[in-house]
PyMOL Python script that loads the backbone (N, CA, C, O; Angstrom):
from pymol import cmd

cmd.read_pdbstr("""\
ATOM      1  N   UNK A   1     -32.076 -15.966   5.017  1.00  0.00           N
ATOM      2  CA  UNK A   1     -31.446 -14.826   4.899  1.00  0.00           C
ATOM      3  C   UNK A   1     -30.602 -14.474   4.647  1.00  0.00           C
ATOM      4  O   UNK A   1     -29.511 -14.784   5.126  1.00  0.00           O
ATOM      5  N   UNK A   2     -30.968 -13.215   3.274  1.00  0.00           N
ATOM      6  CA  UNK A   2     -29.964 -12.769   2.459  1.00  0.00           C
ATOM      7  C   UNK A   2     -28.796 -11.311   2.377  1.00  0.00           C
ATOM      8  O   UNK A   2     -29.398 -10.259   2.163  1.00  0.00           O
ATOM      9  N   UNK A   3     -27.597 -11.200   2.490  1.00  0.00           N
ATOM     10  CA  UNK A   3     -26.772  -9.970   2.394  1.00  0.00           C
ATOM     11  C   UNK A   3     -27.488  -8.706   2.140  1.00  0.00           C
ATOM     12  O   UNK A   3     -28.464  -8.786   1.394  1.00  0.00           O
ATOM     13  N   UNK A   4     -27.176  -7.547   2.630  1.00  0.00           N
ATOM     14  CA  UNK A   4     -27.383  -6.772   2.098  1.00  0.00           C
ATOM     15  C   UNK A   4     -26.099  -6.286   0.581  1.00  0.00           C
ATOM     16  O   UNK A   4     -25.302  -6.967  -0.065  1.00  0.00           O
ATOM     17  N   UNK A   5     -26.388  -5.167   0.554  1.00  0.00           N
ATOM     18  CA  UNK A   5     -25.483  -5.017  -0.483  1.00  0.00           C
ATOM     19  C   UNK A   5     -25.399  -3.252  -0.222  1.00  0.00           C
ATOM     20  O   UNK A   5     -26.285  -2.423  -0.432  1.00  0.00           O
ATOM     21  N   UNK A   6     -24.230  -3.076   0.221  1.00  0.00           N
ATOM     22  CA  UNK A   6     -23.626  -1.695   0.224  1.00  0.00           C
ATOM     23  C   UNK A   6     -22.591  -1.035  -0.845  1.00  0.00           C
ATOM     24  O   UNK A   6     -21.887  -1.690  -1.614  1.00  0.00           O
ATOM     25  N   UNK A   7     -22.620   0.016  -0.773  1.00  0.00           N
ATOM     26  CA  UNK A   7     -21.295   0.812  -1.598  1.00  0.00           C
ATOM     27  C   UNK A   7     -20.296   1.539  -0.920  1.00  0.00           C
ATOM     28  O   UNK A   7     -20.830   2.299  -0.112  1.00  0.00           O
ATOM     29  N   UNK A   8     -19.362   1.601  -0.915  1.00  0.00           N
ATOM     30  CA  UNK A   8     -18.521   2.660  -0.402  1.00  0.00           C
ATOM     31  C   UNK A   8     -18.677   4.244  -0.571  1.00  0.00           C
ATOM     32  O   UNK A   8     -18.751   4.785  -1.674  1.00  0.00           O
ATOM     33  N   UNK A   9     -18.712   4.825   0.473  1.00  0.00           N
ATOM     34  CA  UNK A   9     -18.566   5.997   0.653  1.00  0.00           C
ATOM     35  C   UNK A   9     -17.918   7.044  -0.366  1.00  0.00           C
ATOM     36  O   UNK A   9     -16.717   6.812  -0.505  1.00  0.00           O
ATOM     37  N   UNK A  10     -18.229   7.787  -0.881  1.00  0.00           N
ATOM     38  CA  UNK A  10     -17.008   8.956  -1.891  1.00  0.00           C
ATOM     39  C   UNK A  10     -16.267   9.352  -0.435  1.00  0.00           C
ATOM     40  O   UNK A  10     -16.822  10.035   0.425  1.00  0.00           O
ATOM     41  N   UNK A  11     -14.666   8.700  -0.294  1.00  0.00           N
ATOM     42  CA  UNK A  11     -14.200   9.733   0.630  1.00  0.00           C
ATOM     43  C   UNK A  11     -12.460   9.857  -0.353  1.00  0.00           C
ATOM     44  O   UNK A  11     -11.959   9.181  -1.251  1.00  0.00           O
ATOM     45  N   UNK A  12     -12.012  11.079   0.423  1.00  0.00           N
ATOM     46  CA  UNK A  12     -10.392  11.598  -0.710  1.00  0.00           C
ATOM     47  C   UNK A  12      -9.860  10.857  -0.155  1.00  0.00           C
ATOM     48  O   UNK A  12     -10.439  10.557   0.889  1.00  0.00           O
ATOM     49  N   UNK A  13      -8.747  10.232  -0.372  1.00  0.00           N
ATOM     50  CA  UNK A  13      -7.575   9.470   0.375  1.00  0.00           C
ATOM     51  C   UNK A  13      -6.000  10.023  -0.379  1.00  0.00           C
ATOM     52  O   UNK A  13      -5.812  10.412  -1.532  1.00  0.00           O
ATOM     53  N   UNK A  14      -5.501   9.950   0.200  1.00  0.00           N
ATOM     54  CA  UNK A  14      -3.532   9.997  -0.206  1.00  0.00           C
ATOM     55  C   UNK A  14      -3.005   9.082  -0.940  1.00  0.00           C
ATOM     56  O   UNK A  14      -3.357   8.183  -0.175  1.00  0.00           O
ATOM     57  N   UNK A  15      -2.860   8.932  -1.160  1.00  0.00           N
ATOM     58  CA  UNK A  15      -1.610   7.469  -1.852  1.00  0.00           C
ATOM     59  C   UNK A  15      -0.687   7.769  -2.405  1.00  0.00           C
ATOM     60  O   UNK A  15      -0.541   8.768  -3.109  1.00  0.00           O
ATOM     61  N   UNK A  16       0.011   7.011  -2.186  1.00  0.00           N
ATOM     62  CA  UNK A  16       2.091   7.067  -3.537  1.00  0.00           C
ATOM     63  C   UNK A  16       1.643   5.461  -3.845  1.00  0.00           C
ATOM     64  O   UNK A  16       0.968   4.651  -3.210  1.00  0.00           O
ATOM     65  N   UNK A  17       2.469   5.403  -5.339  1.00  0.00           N
ATOM     66  CA  UNK A  17       3.019   3.828  -5.487  1.00  0.00           C
ATOM     67  C   UNK A  17       4.324   3.870  -5.376  1.00  0.00           C
ATOM     68  O   UNK A  17       5.181   4.679  -5.733  1.00  0.00           O
ATOM     69  N   UNK A  18       4.338   2.548  -4.646  1.00  0.00           N
ATOM     70  CA  UNK A  18       6.109   2.052  -4.143  1.00  0.00           C
ATOM     71  C   UNK A  18       6.950   2.242  -5.343  1.00  0.00           C
ATOM     72  O   UNK A  18       6.382   2.223  -6.435  1.00  0.00           O
ATOM     73  N   UNK A  19       7.890   2.375  -5.303  1.00  0.00           N
ATOM     74  CA  UNK A  19       8.931   1.967  -6.556  1.00  0.00           C
ATOM     75  C   UNK A  19      10.333   1.514  -5.857  1.00  0.00           C
ATOM     76  O   UNK A  19      10.470   1.968  -4.721  1.00  0.00           O
ATOM     77  N   UNK A  20      11.363   0.724  -6.321  1.00  0.00           N
ATOM     78  CA  UNK A  20      12.454   0.873  -6.230  1.00  0.00           C
ATOM     79  C   UNK A  20      13.254   2.588  -5.738  1.00  0.00           C
ATOM     80  O   UNK A  20      13.774   3.020  -4.709  1.00  0.00           O
ATOM     81  N   UNK A  21      13.036   3.023  -6.809  1.00  0.00           N
ATOM     82  CA  UNK A  21      13.399   4.959  -7.125  1.00  0.00           C
ATOM     83  C   UNK A  21      12.933   6.368  -5.477  1.00  0.00           C
ATOM     84  O   UNK A  21      13.414   7.198  -4.706  1.00  0.00           O
ATOM     85  N   UNK A  22      11.402   5.510  -6.003  1.00  0.00           N
ATOM     86  CA  UNK A  22      11.047   6.774  -5.084  1.00  0.00           C
ATOM     87  C   UNK A  22      10.741   6.034  -2.852  1.00  0.00           C
ATOM     88  O   UNK A  22      10.368   6.864  -2.022  1.00  0.00           O
ATOM     89  N   UNK A  23      10.938   4.893  -2.521  1.00  0.00           N
ATOM     90  CA  UNK A  23      10.997   4.295  -1.543  1.00  0.00           C
ATOM     91  C   UNK A  23      10.618   5.522  -0.441  1.00  0.00           C
ATOM     92  O   UNK A  23       9.625   6.064   0.045  1.00  0.00           O
ATOM     93  N   UNK A  24      12.481   5.600  -0.370  1.00  0.00           N
ATOM     94  CA  UNK A  24      13.016   6.845   1.219  1.00  0.00           C
ATOM     95  C   UNK A  24      12.064   8.183   0.459  1.00  0.00           C
ATOM     96  O   UNK A  24      11.727   8.924   1.382  1.00  0.00           O
ATOM     97  N   UNK A  25      11.685   8.569  -0.501  1.00  0.00           N
ATOM     98  CA  UNK A  25      10.097   9.808  -0.287  1.00  0.00           C
ATOM     99  C   UNK A  25       9.158   8.741   0.125  1.00  0.00           C
ATOM    100  O   UNK A  25       8.082   9.308  -0.066  1.00  0.00           O
ATOM    101  N   UNK A  26       8.904   7.677   0.523  1.00  0.00           N
ATOM    102  CA  UNK A  26       7.417   7.104   0.414  1.00  0.00           C
ATOM    103  C   UNK A  26       7.664   6.594   2.034  1.00  0.00           C
ATOM    104  O   UNK A  26       6.867   6.122   2.845  1.00  0.00           O
ATOM    105  N   UNK A  27       8.650   6.803   2.104  1.00  0.00           N
ATOM    106  CA  UNK A  27       8.811   6.241   3.504  1.00  0.00           C
ATOM    107  C   UNK A  27       8.856   7.589   5.082  1.00  0.00           C
ATOM    108  O   UNK A  27       8.690   7.463   6.296  1.00  0.00           O
ATOM    109  N   UNK A  28       9.187   8.839   4.112  1.00  0.00           N
ATOM    110  CA  UNK A  28       9.452   9.408   4.677  1.00  0.00           C
ATOM    111  C   UNK A  28       7.747  10.218   4.999  1.00  0.00           C
ATOM    112  O   UNK A  28       7.248  10.450   6.100  1.00  0.00           O
ATOM    113  N   UNK A  29       7.205  10.484   3.721  1.00  0.00           N
ATOM    114  CA  UNK A  29       5.208  10.889   3.806  1.00  0.00           C
ATOM    115  C   UNK A  29       4.893   9.983   4.936  1.00  0.00           C
ATOM    116  O   UNK A  29       4.574  10.395   6.051  1.00  0.00           O
ATOM    117  N   UNK A  30       4.985   8.849   4.637  1.00  0.00           N
ATOM    118  CA  UNK A  30       4.478   7.764   5.875  1.00  0.00           C
ATOM    119  C   UNK A  30       4.803   8.279   6.195  1.00  0.00           C
ATOM    120  O   UNK A  30       4.631   9.273   5.489  1.00  0.00           O
ATOM    121  N   UNK A  31       5.828   8.725   7.709  1.00  0.00           N
ATOM    122  CA  UNK A  31       6.159   9.274   8.696  1.00  0.00           C
ATOM    123  C   UNK A  31       6.627   8.022   9.168  1.00  0.00           C
ATOM    124  O   UNK A  31       6.122   7.719  10.249  1.00  0.00           O
ATOM    125  N   UNK A  32       7.452   7.174   8.695  1.00  0.00           N
ATOM    126  CA  UNK A  32       8.297   6.202   9.552  1.00  0.00           C
ATOM    127  C   UNK A  32       7.311   4.981   9.258  1.00  0.00           C
ATOM    128  O   UNK A  32       7.993   3.957   9.289  1.00  0.00           O
ATOM    129  N   UNK A  33       5.908   4.669   8.970  1.00  0.00           N
ATOM    130  CA  UNK A  33       5.582   3.354   9.270  1.00  0.00           C
ATOM    131  C   UNK A  33       5.583   2.510   7.547  1.00  0.00           C
ATOM    132  O   UNK A  33       4.643   1.809   7.172  1.00  0.00           O
ATOM    133  N   UNK A  34       6.688   2.752   6.802  1.00  0.00           N
ATOM    134  CA  UNK A  34       7.568   2.006   5.830  1.00  0.00           C
ATOM    135  C   UNK A  34       9.338   2.544   5.880  1.00  0.00           C
ATOM    136  O   UNK A  34      10.169   3.449   5.810  1.00  0.00           O
ATOM    137  N   UNK A  35       8.908   0.624   6.123  1.00  0.00           N
ATOM    138  CA  UNK A  35      10.663   0.225   6.550  1.00  0.00           C
ATOM    139  C   UNK A  35      10.994  -0.744   5.086  1.00  0.00           C
ATOM    140  O   UNK A  35      10.164  -1.307   4.372  1.00  0.00           O
ATOM    141  N   UNK A  36      12.944  -0.696   4.892  1.00  0.00           N
ATOM    142  CA  UNK A  36      13.093  -1.080   3.692  1.00  0.00           C
ATOM    143  C   UNK A  36      12.649  -2.836   4.595  1.00  0.00           C
ATOM    144  O   UNK A  36      12.681  -3.026   5.811  1.00  0.00           O
ATOM    145  N   UNK A  37      12.386  -3.556   3.836  1.00  0.00           N
ATOM    146  CA  UNK A  37      13.092  -5.245   4.406  1.00  0.00           C
ATOM    147  C   UNK A  37      14.087  -5.556   4.213  1.00  0.00           C
ATOM    148  O   UNK A  37      14.300  -5.614   3.002  1.00  0.00           O
ATOM    149  N   UNK A  38      15.090  -5.876   4.940  1.00  0.00           N
ATOM    150  CA  UNK A  38      16.472  -6.998   4.416  1.00  0.00           C
ATOM    151  C   UNK A  38      16.279  -8.054   3.843  1.00  0.00           C
ATOM    152  O   UNK A  38      16.955  -8.270   2.837  1.00  0.00           O
ATOM    153  N   UNK A  39      15.655  -8.694   4.124  1.00  0.00           N
ATOM    154  CA  UNK A  39      15.167 -10.317   3.824  1.00  0.00           C
ATOM    155  C   UNK A  39      14.633 -10.039   2.276  1.00  0.00           C
ATOM    156  O   UNK A  39      13.893  -9.071   2.102  1.00  0.00           O
ATOM    157  N   UNK A  40      14.998 -10.874   1.161  1.00  0.00           N
ATOM    158  CA  UNK A  40      14.593 -10.890  -0.094  1.00  0.00           C
ATOM    159  C   UNK A  40      13.330 -11.771   0.126  1.00  0.00           C
ATOM    160  O   UNK A  40      13.125 -12.534   1.070  1.00  0.00           O
ATOM    161  N   UNK A  41      12.079 -11.364  -1.530  1.00  0.00           N
ATOM    162  CA  UNK A  41      11.474 -12.615  -1.189  1.00  0.00           C
ATOM    163  C   UNK A  41      11.166 -12.442  -2.814  1.00  0.00           C
ATOM    164  O   UNK A  41      10.492 -11.576  -3.372  1.00  0.00           O
ATOM    165  N   UNK A  42      11.884 -13.552  -3.372  1.00  0.00           N
ATOM    166  CA  UNK A  42      12.220 -13.206  -5.091  1.00  0.00           C
ATOM    167  C   UNK A  42      10.495 -14.267  -5.161  1.00  0.00           C
ATOM    168  O   UNK A  42      10.232 -15.134  -4.327  1.00  0.00           O
ATOM    169  N   UNK A  43       9.624 -13.914  -6.262  1.00  0.00           N
ATOM    170  CA  UNK A  43       8.895 -14.178  -7.097  1.00  0.00           C
ATOM    171  C   UNK A  43       9.019 -14.160  -8.579  1.00  0.00           C
ATOM    172  O   UNK A  43      10.095 -13.877  -9.106  1.00  0.00           O
ATOM    173  N   UNK A  44       7.850 -14.482  -9.338  1.00  0.00           N
ATOM    174  CA  UNK A  44       7.714 -14.032 -10.893  1.00  0.00           C
ATOM    175  C   UNK A  44       8.020 -12.624 -11.027  1.00  0.00           C
ATOM    176  O   UNK A  44       8.901 -11.893 -11.480  1.00  0.00           O
ATOM    177  N   UNK A  45       6.574 -12.550 -10.258  1.00  0.00           N
ATOM    178  CA  UNK A  45       6.280 -10.388 -10.505  1.00  0.00           C
ATOM    179  C   UNK A  45       7.360 -10.122  -9.822  1.00  0.00           C
ATOM    180  O   UNK A  45       7.587  -8.930 -10.029  1.00  0.00           O
ATOM    181  N   UNK A  46       7.846 -10.385  -9.396  1.00  0.00           N
ATOM    182  CA  UNK A  46       8.923  -9.604  -8.278  1.00  0.00           C
ATOM    183  C   UNK A  46      10.901  -9.930  -8.371  1.00  0.00           C
ATOM    184  O   UNK A  46      11.690  -9.580  -7.494  1.00  0.00           O
ATOM    185  N   UNK A  47      11.075 -10.274  -8.980  1.00  0.00           N
ATOM    186  CA  UNK A  47      12.045 -11.009  -9.538  1.00  0.00           C
ATOM    187  C   UNK A  47      13.907 -10.922  -8.338  1.00  0.00           C
ATOM    188  O   UNK A  47      14.682 -11.853  -8.114  1.00  0.00           O
ATOM    189  N   UNK A  48      14.001  -9.431  -7.853  1.00  0.00           N
ATOM    190  CA  UNK A  48      15.342  -8.650  -7.410  1.00  0.00           C
ATOM    191  C   UNK A  48      14.618  -9.280  -5.591  1.00  0.00           C
ATOM    192  O   UNK A  48      15.290  -9.282  -4.559  1.00  0.00           O
ATOM    193  N   UNK A  49      13.344  -9.676  -5.687  1.00  0.00           N
ATOM    194  CA  UNK A  49      13.069  -9.940  -4.531  1.00  0.00           C
ATOM    195  C   UNK A  49      12.605  -8.594  -3.028  1.00  0.00           C
ATOM    196  O   UNK A  49      12.447  -8.627  -1.808  1.00  0.00           O
ATOM    197  N   UNK A  50      12.559  -7.560  -4.166  1.00  0.00           N
ATOM    198  CA  UNK A  50      12.742  -6.351  -3.126  1.00  0.00           C
ATOM    199  C   UNK A  50      11.102  -6.287  -2.222  1.00  0.00           C
ATOM    200  O   UNK A  50      10.141  -6.930  -2.644  1.00  0.00           O
ATOM    201  N   UNK A  51      11.039  -5.652  -1.304  1.00  0.00           N
ATOM    202  CA  UNK A  51      10.042  -5.743  -0.243  1.00  0.00           C
ATOM    203  C   UNK A  51      10.069  -4.951   0.927  1.00  0.00           C
ATOM    204  O   UNK A  51      11.063  -5.094   1.640  1.00  0.00           O
ATOM    205  N   UNK A  52       9.100  -4.052   1.328  1.00  0.00           N
ATOM    206  CA  UNK A  52       8.972  -3.009   2.152  1.00  0.00           C
ATOM    207  C   UNK A  52       8.171  -3.556   3.774  1.00  0.00           C
ATOM    208  O   UNK A  52       7.535  -4.610   3.811  1.00  0.00           O
ATOM    209  N   UNK A  53       8.267  -3.045   4.484  1.00  0.00           N
ATOM    210  CA  UNK A  53       7.288  -3.841   6.060  1.00  0.00           C
ATOM    211  C   UNK A  53       7.068  -2.042   6.599  1.00  0.00           C
ATOM    212  O   UNK A  53       7.801  -1.126   6.972  1.00  0.00           O
ATOM    213  N   UNK A  54       5.354  -2.305   6.314  1.00  0.00           N
ATOM    214  CA  UNK A  54       4.299  -1.744   6.393  1.00  0.00           C
ATOM    215  C   UNK A  54       3.639  -1.392   7.790  1.00  0.00           C
ATOM    216  O   UNK A  54       2.519  -1.903   7.748  1.00  0.00           O
ATOM    217  N   UNK A  55       3.771  -0.906   8.717  1.00  0.00           N
ATOM    218  CA  UNK A  55       3.061  -0.672  10.254  1.00  0.00           C
ATOM    219  C   UNK A  55       1.701  -0.155  10.063  1.00  0.00           C
ATOM    220  O   UNK A  55       1.317   1.005   9.908  1.00  0.00           O
ATOM    221  N   UNK A  56       0.905  -1.516  10.116  1.00  0.00           N
ATOM    222  CA  UNK A  56      -0.470  -0.783   9.997  1.00  0.00           C
ATOM    223  C   UNK A  56      -1.469  -1.116  11.070  1.00  0.00           C
ATOM    224  O   UNK A  56      -0.913  -1.273  12.157  1.00  0.00           O
ATOM    225  N   UNK A  57      -2.752  -1.269  11.097  1.00  0.00           N
ATOM    226  CA  UNK A  57      -3.320  -0.745  12.031  1.00  0.00           C
ATOM    227  C   UNK A  57      -3.247  -2.611  13.106  1.00  0.00           C
ATOM    228  O   UNK A  57      -3.128  -3.039  14.254  1.00  0.00           O
ATOM    229  N   UNK A  58      -3.432  -3.110  11.590  1.00  0.00           N
ATOM    230  CA  UNK A  58      -3.666  -4.899  11.964  1.00  0.00           C
ATOM    231  C   UNK A  58      -2.386  -5.471  12.898  1.00  0.00           C
ATOM    232  O   UNK A  58      -2.364  -6.252  13.849  1.00  0.00           O
ATOM    233  N   UNK A  59      -1.241  -4.663  12.135  1.00  0.00           N
ATOM    234  CA  UNK A  59       0.192  -5.528  12.378  1.00  0.00           C
ATOM    235  C   UNK A  59       1.280  -4.857  10.892  1.00  0.00           C
ATOM    236  O   UNK A  59       1.270  -4.329   9.781  1.00  0.00           O
ATOM    237  N   UNK A  60       1.812  -5.215  11.608  1.00  0.00           N
ATOM    238  CA  UNK A  60       3.233  -5.290   9.777  1.00  0.00           C
ATOM    239  C   UNK A  60       2.953  -6.526   8.858  1.00  0.00           C
ATOM    240  O   UNK A  60       2.785  -7.715   9.126  1.00  0.00           O
ATOM    241  N   UNK A  61       2.964  -5.538   7.191  1.00  0.00           N
ATOM    242  CA  UNK A  61       1.940  -6.346   6.529  1.00  0.00           C
ATOM    243  C   UNK A  61       3.457  -5.539   5.800  1.00  0.00           C
ATOM    244  O   UNK A  61       4.086  -4.506   6.030  1.00  0.00           O
ATOM    245  N   UNK A  62       3.548  -6.517   4.973  1.00  0.00           N
ATOM    246  CA  UNK A  62       4.677  -6.707   3.451  1.00  0.00           C
ATOM    247  C   UNK A  62       3.689  -5.648   2.372  1.00  0.00           C
ATOM    248  O   UNK A  62       2.501  -5.366   2.213  1.00  0.00           O
ATOM    249  N   UNK A  63       4.957  -5.313   1.812  1.00  0.00           N
ATOM    250  CA  UNK A  63       4.693  -4.605  -0.034  1.00  0.00           C
ATOM    251  C   UNK A  63       5.479  -4.188  -0.453  1.00  0.00           C
ATOM    252  O   UNK A  63       6.318  -3.476   0.099  1.00  0.00           O
ATOM    253  N   UNK A  64       5.403  -4.686  -2.116  1.00  0.00           N
ATOM    254  CA  UNK A  64       6.052  -5.047  -3.314  1.00  0.00           C
ATOM    255  C   UNK A  64       6.163  -3.837  -4.087  1.00  0.00           C
ATOM    256  O   UNK A  64       5.137  -3.229  -4.390  1.00  0.00           O
ATOM    257  N   UNK A  65       7.696  -3.279  -4.560  1.00  0.00           N
ATOM    258  CA  UNK A  65       7.089  -2.331  -5.715  1.00  0.00           C
ATOM    259  C   UNK A  65       5.953  -2.536  -6.897  1.00  0.00           C
ATOM    260  O   UNK A  65       5.365  -3.462  -7.454  1.00  0.00           O
ATOM    261  N   UNK A  66       6.004  -1.283  -6.929  1.00  0.00           N
ATOM    262  CA  UNK A  66       3.808  -1.268  -7.706  1.00  0.00           C
ATOM    263  C   UNK A  66       2.909  -1.247  -6.937  1.00  0.00           C
ATOM    264  O   UNK A  66       1.756  -0.863  -7.130  1.00  0.00           O
ATOM    265  N   UNK A  67       3.334  -1.620  -6.101  1.00  0.00           N
ATOM    266  CA  UNK A  67       2.047  -1.758  -4.848  1.00  0.00           C
ATOM    267  C   UNK A  67       1.691  -0.218  -4.292  1.00  0.00           C
ATOM    268  O   UNK A  67       2.677   0.508  -4.168  1.00  0.00           O
ATOM    269  N   UNK A  68       0.450   0.335  -3.959  1.00  0.00           N
ATOM    270  CA  UNK A  68       0.423   1.514  -3.900  1.00  0.00           C
ATOM    271  C   UNK A  68       0.115   2.063  -1.326  1.00  0.00           C
ATOM    272  O   UNK A  68      -0.913   2.079  -0.649  1.00  0.00           O
ATOM    273  N   UNK A  69       0.930   2.222  -1.116  1.00  0.00           N
ATOM    274  CA  UNK A  69       0.655   2.472   0.033  1.00  0.00           C
ATOM    275  C   UNK A  69      -0.420   3.636   0.259  1.00  0.00           C
ATOM    276  O   UNK A  69      -0.212   4.781  -0.142  1.00  0.00           O
ATOM    277  N   UNK A  70      -1.501   3.283   0.883  1.00  0.00           N
ATOM    278  CA  UNK A  70      -2.236   4.419   1.359  1.00  0.00           C
ATOM    279  C   UNK A  70      -2.596   5.136   2.532  1.00  0.00           C
ATOM    280  O   UNK A  70      -2.287   4.571   3.581  1.00  0.00           O
ATOM    281  N   UNK A  71      -3.242   6.373   2.639  1.00  0.00           N
ATOM    282  CA  UNK A  71      -2.841   6.979   4.313  1.00  0.00           C
ATOM    283  C   UNK A  71      -4.621   6.701   4.090  1.00  0.00           C
ATOM    284  O   UNK A  71      -5.106   6.869   2.971  1.00  0.00           O
ATOM    285  N   UNK A  72      -5.459   6.284   5.226  1.00  0.00           N
ATOM    286  CA  UNK A  72      -6.706   6.092   5.155  1.00  0.00           C
ATOM    287  C   UNK A  72      -7.039   7.446   5.807  1.00  0.00           C
ATOM    288  O   UNK A  72      -6.232   8.362   5.972  1.00  0.00           O
ATOM    289  N   UNK A  73      -8.458   7.447   6.187  1.00  0.00           N
ATOM    290  CA  UNK A  73      -9.431   8.805   6.601  1.00  0.00           C
ATOM    291  C   UNK A  73      -8.823   9.450   7.920  1.00  0.00           C
ATOM    292  O   UNK A  73      -8.867  10.651   8.183  1.00  0.00           O
ATOM    293  N   UNK A  74      -8.054   8.121   8.976  1.00  0.00           N
ATOM    294  CA  UNK A  74      -7.624   8.605   9.971  1.00  0.00           C
ATOM    295  C   UNK A  74      -6.370   8.181  10.436  1.00  0.00           C
ATOM    296  O   UNK A  74      -5.990   7.639  11.475  1.00  0.00           O
ATOM    297  N   UNK A  75      -5.851   8.544   9.457  1.00  0.00           N
ATOM    298  CA  UNK A  75      -4.222   8.995   8.966  1.00  0.00           C
ATOM    299  C   UNK A  75      -3.447   7.418   9.136  1.00  0.00           C
ATOM    300  O   UNK A  75      -2.286   7.308   9.531  1.00  0.00           O
ATOM    301  N   UNK A  76      -3.964   6.727   8.915  1.00  0.00           N
ATOM    302  CA  UNK A  76      -2.882   4.983   8.838  1.00  0.00           C
ATOM    303  C   UNK A  76      -2.695   4.821   7.679  1.00  0.00           C
ATOM    304  O   UNK A  76      -3.160   5.509   6.771  1.00  0.00           O
ATOM    305  N   UNK A  77      -2.148   4.100   7.607  1.00  0.00           N
ATOM    306  CA  UNK A  77      -1.029   3.424   6.664  1.00  0.00           C
ATOM    307  C   UNK A  77      -1.642   1.886   6.405  1.00  0.00           C
ATOM    308  O   UNK A  77      -2.123   1.127   7.246  1.00  0.00           O
ATOM    309  N   UNK A  78      -1.415   1.610   4.541  1.00  0.00           N
ATOM    310  CA  UNK A  78      -1.401   0.585   4.511  1.00  0.00           C
ATOM    311  C   UNK A  78      -1.275   0.043   3.051  1.00  0.00           C
ATOM    312  O   UNK A  78      -1.321   1.041   2.332  1.00  0.00           O
ATOM    313  N   UNK A  79      -1.177  -0.754   2.503  1.00  0.00           N
ATOM    314  CA  UNK A  79      -0.849  -1.528   1.253  1.00  0.00           C
ATOM    315  C   UNK A  79      -2.000  -1.868   0.646  1.00  0.00           C
ATOM    316  O   UNK A  79      -3.051  -2.243   1.164  1.00  0.00           O
ATOM    317  N   UNK A  80      -1.714  -1.701  -0.554  1.00  0.00           N
ATOM    318  CA  UNK A  80      -2.832  -2.028  -1.456  1.00  0.00           C
ATOM    319  C   UNK A  80      -1.864  -2.472  -2.961  1.00  0.00           C
ATOM    320  O   UNK A  80      -0.826  -1.862  -3.218  1.00  0.00           O
ATOM    321  N   UNK A  81      -2.283  -3.372  -3.676  1.00  0.00           N
ATOM    322  CA  UNK A  81      -2.338  -3.732  -5.236  1.00  0.00           C
ATOM    323  C   UNK A  81      -2.274  -2.865  -6.140  1.00  0.00           C
ATOM    324  O   UNK A  81      -2.800  -1.753  -6.192  1.00  0.00           O
ATOM    325  N   UNK A  82      -1.783  -3.257  -6.676  1.00  0.00           N
ATOM    326  CA  UNK A  82      -1.713  -1.891  -7.992  1.00  0.00           C
ATOM    327  C   UNK A  82      -3.093  -2.294  -8.730  1.00  0.00           C
ATOM    328  O   UNK A  82      -3.781  -1.547  -9.426  1.00  0.00           O
ATOM    329  N   UNK A  83      -3.329  -3.614  -8.424  1.00  0.00           N
ATOM    330  CA  UNK A  83      -4.935  -3.853  -9.554  1.00  0.00           C
ATOM    331  C   UNK A  83      -6.159  -3.517  -9.029  1.00  0.00           C
ATOM    332  O   UNK A  83      -7.277  -3.320  -9.505  1.00  0.00           O
ATOM    333  N   UNK A  84      -5.519  -3.494  -7.585  1.00  0.00           N
ATOM    334  CA  UNK A  84      -7.191  -3.508  -6.816  1.00  0.00           C
ATOM    335  C   UNK A  84      -7.023  -2.255  -6.400  1.00  0.00           C
ATOM    336  O   UNK A  84      -7.680  -1.986  -5.394  1.00  0.00           O
ATOM    337  N   UNK A  85      -6.412  -1.458  -6.801  1.00  0.00           N
ATOM    338  CA  UNK A  85      -6.393   0.285  -5.784  1.00  0.00           C
ATOM    339  C   UNK A  85      -6.709   0.543  -7.808  1.00  0.00           C
ATOM    340  O   UNK A  85      -6.655  -0.630  -8.180  1.00  0.00           O
ATOM    341  N   UNK A  86      -6.890   1.130  -8.695  1.00  0.00           N
ATOM    342  CA  UNK A  86      -7.100   1.074 -10.108  1.00  0.00           C
ATOM    343  C   UNK A  86      -8.240   1.014  -9.973  1.00  0.00           C
ATOM    344  O   UNK A  86      -8.943   2.004 -10.175  1.00  0.00           O
ATOM    345  N   UNK A  87      -8.889  -0.500  -9.485  1.00  0.00           N
ATOM    346  CA  UNK A  87     -10.805  -0.591  -9.538  1.00  0.00           C
ATOM    347  C   UNK A  87     -11.109   0.378  -8.731  1.00  0.00           C
ATOM    348  O   UNK A  87     -11.987   1.125  -9.162  1.00  0.00           O
ATOM    349  N   UNK A  88     -10.700   0.615  -7.747  1.00  0.00           N
ATOM    350  CA  UNK A  88     -11.142   1.124  -6.584  1.00  0.00           C
ATOM    351  C   UNK A  88     -11.124   2.657  -6.707  1.00  0.00           C
ATOM    352  O   UNK A  88     -12.172   3.301  -6.741  1.00  0.00           O
ATOM    353  N   UNK A  89      -9.873   3.243  -6.773  1.00  0.00           N
ATOM    354  CA  UNK A  89      -9.927   4.752  -6.707  1.00  0.00           C
ATOM    355  C   UNK A  89      -9.363   4.961  -8.048  1.00  0.00           C
ATOM    356  O   UNK A  89      -8.533   4.447  -8.798  1.00  0.00           O
ATOM    357  N   UNK A  90     -10.311   6.095  -8.006  1.00  0.00           N
ATOM    358  CA  UNK A  90      -9.465   7.486  -9.372  1.00  0.00           C
ATOM    359  C   UNK A  90      -8.985   8.574  -9.270  1.00  0.00           C
ATOM    360  O   UNK A  90      -9.640   9.170  -8.414  1.00  0.00           O
ATOM    361  N   UNK A  91      -8.035   9.330  -9.737  1.00  0.00           N
ATOM    362  CA  UNK A  91      -7.333  10.196  -9.400  1.00  0.00           C
ATOM    363  C   UNK A  91      -8.495  11.277  -9.210  1.00  0.00           C
ATOM    364  O   UNK A  91      -9.470  11.054  -9.928  1.00  0.00           O
ATOM    365  N   UNK A  92      -8.579  12.260  -8.493  1.00  0.00           N
ATOM    366  CA  UNK A  92      -9.168  13.586  -8.924  1.00  0.00           C
ATOM    367  C   UNK A  92      -8.568  14.854  -8.712  1.00  0.00           C
ATOM    368  O   UNK A  92      -9.132  15.876  -9.103  1.00  0.00           O
TER     369      UNK A  92
END
""", "prot")
cmd.dss("prot")
cmd.show_as("cartoon", "prot")
cmd.util.cbc("prot")
cmd.orient("prot")
């Protein structure tokens, strides 16, 4: 049996790209669903190890600088890596 193919319905979402400079604005916009993470997670792409905790429908997820925080169609918030975001969304 072959899998069916599907295309995403055109839906407008709100999103903000998070940086070290605007994270407080993103936290306010997300109505408290974004919190600074006290633990450093140093990686090659995040040498300062800064991250945030995002309350999602599936539980707590981490976001790092340059990730997008998306407000979903039901008012939920979740992070998305910038490369994925740019493949899926375009400005309106």
